[in-house]
C-alpha positions as CSV (number, residue, x, y, z in Angstrom):
1,X,-41.8,31.2,9.7
2,X,-40.8,34.9,10.1
3,X,-38.0,33.9,12.4
4,X,-36.4,31.7,9.7
5,X,-36.7,34.5,7.2
6,X,-35.1,36.9,9.6
7,X,-32.2,34.5,10.1
8,X,-31.8,34.1,6.3
9,X,-31.7,37.8,5.7
10,X,-29.1,38.5,8.4
11,X,-26.1,36.9,6.7
12,X,-23.1,36.5,8.9
13,X,-19.9,38.3,8.1
14,X,-17.2,36.3,6.4
15,X,-14.9,36.9,9.4
16,X,-17.2,35.2,11.9
17,X,-17.8,32.0,9.9
18,X,-15.7,29.0,11.0
19,X,-15.8,25.3,11.0
20,X,-17.1,25.1,14.6
21,X,-17.4,22.2,16.8
22,X,-18.6,19.8,14.1
23,X,-15.5,20.5,12.0
24,X,-13.3,19.9,15.1
25,X,-15.1,16.6,15.7
26,X,-14.7,15.5,12.1
27,X,-10.9,16.3,12.0
28,X,-10.4,14.7,15.4
29,X,-12.2,11.5,14.2
30,X,-10.1,11.3,11.1
31,X,-6.9,11.8,13.1
32,X,-7.9,9.2,15.7
33,X,-8.8,6.6,12.9
34,X,-5.4,7.3,11.3
35,X,-3.5,6.7,14.6
36,X,-5.4,3.5,15.2
37,X,-4.8,2.2,11.7
38,X,-1.1,3.0,11.9
39,X,-0.8,1.1,15.2
40,X,-2.6,-1.9,13.7
41,X,-0.3,-1.8,10.6
42,X,2.8,-1.7,12.8
43,X,1.6,-4.7,14.8
44,X,1.0,-6.7,11.7
45,X,4.3,-5.7,10.2
46,X,6.1,-7.0,13.3
47,X,4.6,-10.4,12.7
48,X,6.0,-10.6,9.1
49,X,9.1,-12.7,8.5
50,X,11.6,-11.0,6.3
51,X,13.5,-13.3,4.0
52,X,15.3,-12.5,0.7
53,X,14.1,-15.8,-0.8
54,X,10.4,-16.8,-0.5
55,X,11.4,-20.5,-1.0
56,X,13.5,-20.2,2.2
57,X,10.5,-19.1,4.2
58,X,8.5,-22.1,3.1
59,X,11.4,-24.4,4.0
60,X,11.7,-22.9,7.5
61,X,8.1,-23.8,8.5
62,X,8.0,-26.9,10.7
63,X,5.0,-28.5,9.0
64,X,6.3,-28.2,5.4
65,X,7.3,-31.9,5.2
66,X,9.9,-32.7,2.5
67,X,11.5,-29.8,0.6
68,X,10.9,-29.4,-3.1
69,X,13.9,-29.5,-5.6
70,X,13.8,-25.7,-5.9
71,X,14.7,-25.2,-2.2
72,X,17.8,-27.4,-2.2
73,X,21.1,-25.7,-1.6
74,X,22.9,-27.4,-4.5
75,X,20.3,-26.2,-7.0
76,X,21.9,-24.9,-10.2
77,X,19.7,-21.8,-10.3
78,X,21.0,-20.4,-7.0
79,X,24.3,-18.6,-6.3
80,X,26.5,-20.0,-3.6
């Protein structure tokens, strides 16, 4: 008990206090998680099909069957 009180009385100087090894591990863990999440996001974004018209994406799928009237090329709502 006296050892604990002796440690509490001897306050370290502000210059000698630092984050230490635990702080390094915390920052390293956050950085590693960020890198892994970014790599996963890039992989998922590479799988995404980019199309200006969402109806065109549905039309391009092989199992879509017949196209709806909105996806026809001669539809009055679309510019030629």
